C-alpha positions as CSV (number, residue, x, y, z in Angstrom):
1,X,27.3,43.3,-48.1
2,X,27.9,46.3,-50.3
3,X,31.0,47.2,-48.6
4,X,32.4,43.9,-49.2
5,X,31.7,44.0,-52.8
6,X,34.1,47.1,-53.1
7,X,37.0,44.6,-52.4
8,X,38.2,42.7,-55.6
9,X,39.0,39.2,-55.5
10,X,42.7,38.4,-55.4
11,X,45.3,35.6,-55.2
12,X,47.2,34.5,-52.2
13,X,50.6,33.0,-52.8
14,X,52.9,31.3,-50.4
15,X,55.8,28.9,-50.3
16,X,55.0,25.3,-49.7
17,X,55.9,23.6,-46.3
18,X,57.9,20.6,-47.5
19,X,61.5,20.9,-46.7
20,X,62.4,18.9,-44.1
21,X,65.2,21.0,-42.6
22,X,63.1,24.0,-42.4
23,X,60.2,22.3,-40.9
24,X,62.2,20.8,-38.1
25,X,64.2,24.2,-37.5
26,X,61.3,26.8,-38.0
27,X,61.4,29.6,-35.5
28,X,64.9,29.4,-35.0
29,X,66.5,29.5,-38.6
30,X,69.6,31.4,-39.6
31,X,71.0,32.7,-42.7
32,X,72.7,29.5,-43.6
33,X,69.4,27.9,-43.8
34,X,68.0,30.3,-46.3
35,X,68.3,29.8,-50.2
36,X,71.6,30.7,-52.0
37,X,71.8,33.7,-54.3
38,X,71.1,31.8,-57.5
39,X,67.9,30.0,-56.0
40,X,66.8,33.4,-54.4
41,X,66.7,35.1,-57.5
42,X,64.8,32.1,-59.4
43,X,62.2,32.5,-56.4
44,X,61.8,36.3,-57.0
45,X,61.7,35.8,-60.8
46,X,58.9,33.5,-60.5
47,X,56.9,35.6,-58.0
48,X,57.4,38.4,-60.4
49,X,56.1,36.4,-63.4
50,X,53.2,35.1,-61.7
51,X,52.1,38.4,-60.4
52,X,52.4,40.0,-63.7
53,X,50.7,37.1,-65.6
54,X,47.8,36.7,-63.4
55,X,47.4,40.6,-63.6
56,X,47.6,40.6,-67.2
57,X,45.3,37.5,-68.0
58,X,42.8,37.7,-65.3
59,X,43.1,41.4,-63.5
60,X,43.7,40.0,-60.4
61,X,46.3,41.1,-58.0
62,X,48.7,38.5,-56.2
63,X,49.6,39.0,-52.6
64,X,52.1,37.0,-50.5
65,X,51.8,35.0,-47.0
66,X,54.9,34.5,-45.4
67,X,54.6,31.1,-43.7
68,X,56.7,29.2,-41.1
69,X,58.3,26.0,-42.3
70,X,58.8,27.6,-45.8
71,X,61.6,29.4,-47.4
72,X,59.8,32.7,-46.8
73,X,59.8,32.8,-43.0
74,X,62.5,34.9,-41.4
75,X,62.8,38.6,-41.5
76,X,65.5,38.9,-43.9
77,X,63.4,36.5,-46.3
78,X,60.5,38.5,-46.0
79,X,62.2,41.9,-46.6
80,X,64.3,40.3,-49.4
81,X,61.1,39.1,-51.3
82,X,59.6,42.7,-50.8
83,X,62.7,44.4,-52.3
84,X,63.0,41.6,-55.0
85,X,59.3,42.0,-56.2
86,X,58.1,45.6,-56.6
87,X,54.6,46.5,-55.6
88,X,54.2,42.8,-54.0
89,X,52.1,43.2,-50.6
90,X,51.8,40.9,-47.8
91,X,48.9,38.8,-46.3
92,X,50.4,40.1,-42.8
93,X,50.1,37.0,-40.6
94,X,50.9,38.2,-36.9
95,X,51.9,34.9,-35.5
96,X,53.9,33.7,-38.5
97,X,56.0,36.9,-38.6
98,X,56.9,36.9,-34.9
99,X,57.6,33.1,-34.9
100,X,59.8,33.5,-38.1
101,X,61.4,36.4,-36.2
102,X,62.5,34.0,-33.5
103,X,59.9,35.3,-31.1
104,X,60.6,39.0,-31.4
105,X,57.2,40.6,-31.1
106,X,58.3,44.1,-31.6
107,X,59.3,42.9,-35.3
108,X,55.7,43.2,-36.3
109,X,55.6,47.1,-36.0
110,X,59.0,47.4,-37.2
111,X,58.3,45.5,-40.4
112,X,54.7,47.7,-40.8
113,X,56.7,51.1,-40.2
114,X,59.4,50.1,-42.8
115,X,57.0,48.7,-45.4
116,X,53.7,50.6,-44.8
117,X,52.6,50.6,-48.4
118,X,53.2,46.7,-48.8
119,X,50.4,45.4,-46.5
120,X,47.3,44.1,-48.3
121,X,45.5,42.5,-45.4
122,X,46.1,41.3,-41.7
123,X,45.5,37.8,-40.3
124,X,45.5,38.2,-36.6
125,X,46.9,35.1,-34.7
126,X,48.8,34.7,-31.6
127,X,52.0,32.9,-31.0
128,X,53.2,31.0,-28.0
129,X,57.1,30.3,-28.1
130,X,56.8,27.9,-25.0
131,X,55.1,25.3,-27.1
132,X,56.8,22.3,-27.5
133,X,57.6,20.1,-30.5
134,X,60.1,18.8,-32.9
135,X,58.7,20.2,-36.1
136,X,56.3,22.9,-37.3
137,X,53.4,20.5,-37.4
138,X,54.0,19.4,-34.1
139,X,54.4,22.9,-32.5
140,X,50.9,23.6,-34.3
141,X,49.2,20.5,-32.8
142,X,50.8,21.4,-29.3
143,X,49.3,24.8,-29.1
144,X,52.0,27.3,-30.5
145,X,49.0,29.4,-31.9
146,X,47.0,30.1,-29.0
147,X,43.7,32.2,-28.6
148,X,44.4,35.9,-29.2
149,X,45.8,37.6,-26.0
150,X,47.5,34.3,-24.8
151,X,50.7,34.5,-26.7
152,X,53.4,37.2,-27.1
153,X,52.3,39.1,-30.3
154,X,52.1,42.8,-29.8
155,X,48.6,43.6,-30.8
156,X,48.6,46.8,-28.9
157,X,51.5,48.0,-31.2
158,X,49.8,46.8,-34.5
159,X,46.5,48.2,-33.6
160,X,48.1,51.4,-33.1
161,X,49.8,51.3,-36.3
162,X,46.2,50.5,-38.1
163,X,44.7,53.6,-36.4
164,X,47.9,55.8,-37.3
165,X,48.1,54.8,-40.8
166,X,44.2,54.7,-41.3
167,X,44.1,51.1,-42.6
168,X,40.6,50.2,-43.7
169,X,41.1,46.8,-45.1
170,X,40.6,43.3,-44.0
171,X,41.4,41.8,-40.7
172,X,41.0,38.0,-40.2
173,X,41.1,36.0,-37.3
174,X,42.8,32.8,-37.8
175,X,42.5,30.5,-34.9
176,X,44.2,26.9,-34.7
177,X,41.9,25.0,-32.4
178,X,41.7,21.1,-32.5
179,X,38.4,20.5,-30.7
180,X,37.7,19.4,-27.1
181,X,38.2,15.7,-27.9
182,X,41.7,16.1,-28.5
183,X,44.1,15.7,-25.7
184,X,46.6,18.3,-26.9
185,X,43.7,20.8,-27.6
186,X,44.1,24.6,-26.7
187,X,40.5,25.0,-25.6
188,X,38.7,22.8,-23.1
189,X,35.3,23.7,-24.5
190,X,34.7,24.1,-28.2
191,X,36.1,26.2,-31.2
192,X,33.0,28.2,-31.1
193,X,33.8,29.4,-27.5
194,X,37.2,30.0,-28.5
195,X,35.8,32.3,-31.2
196,X,33.6,34.2,-28.6
197,X,36.8,34.8,-26.5
198,X,38.8,36.1,-29.6
199,X,36.1,38.5,-30.3
200,X,36.0,39.7,-26.7
201,X,39.6,40.5,-27.0
202,X,39.2,42.3,-30.3
203,X,36.4,44.1,-28.8
204,X,38.8,45.3,-25.7
205,X,41.7,45.9,-28.1
206,X,39.5,48.4,-30.2
207,X,38.1,49.9,-27.2
208,X,41.3,51.3,-26.1
209,X,41.1,54.1,-28.3
């Protein structure tokens, strides 16, 4: 409990998932699907303003969570935001970053290596590119975010980066489980048992040292 108190509260900012085209084409977006230069400048300006205003008025840091289906999803959008907003740090969601990179698991370590000082915390979540669905929400419903180790995210590479860079912040496991009563559920038992399997995965991952 004492160690937890050392971490200051913070604000997590993310773009809203409301654009129908982005929601439908998530995971396979191209540059033409991104905001134009004028709108991109407005977005970066607003993030810079919010970040500074919240710091000045409440002494809270603002960090950003890239999210699929939003306008901050692809590698070039994430990196443009980091370049456009000085000192902005990421909530590094492994699944959203791999999905936004068109199912390229090695992009995780590539991004970490190029922006090592821009990581606030991790959300460990896996991504399964085989899941079917017409929209982001259907993909989630149909299991695109399975239990850890059942997708394509390069957790070995991320864990090595964490050790090599002596990262000591938070790693949160986010698991999308719908429950055994749903036919489309990823789990045939319960969210609790899914959490147990995720913990075993993490124990095995950390035991590879």
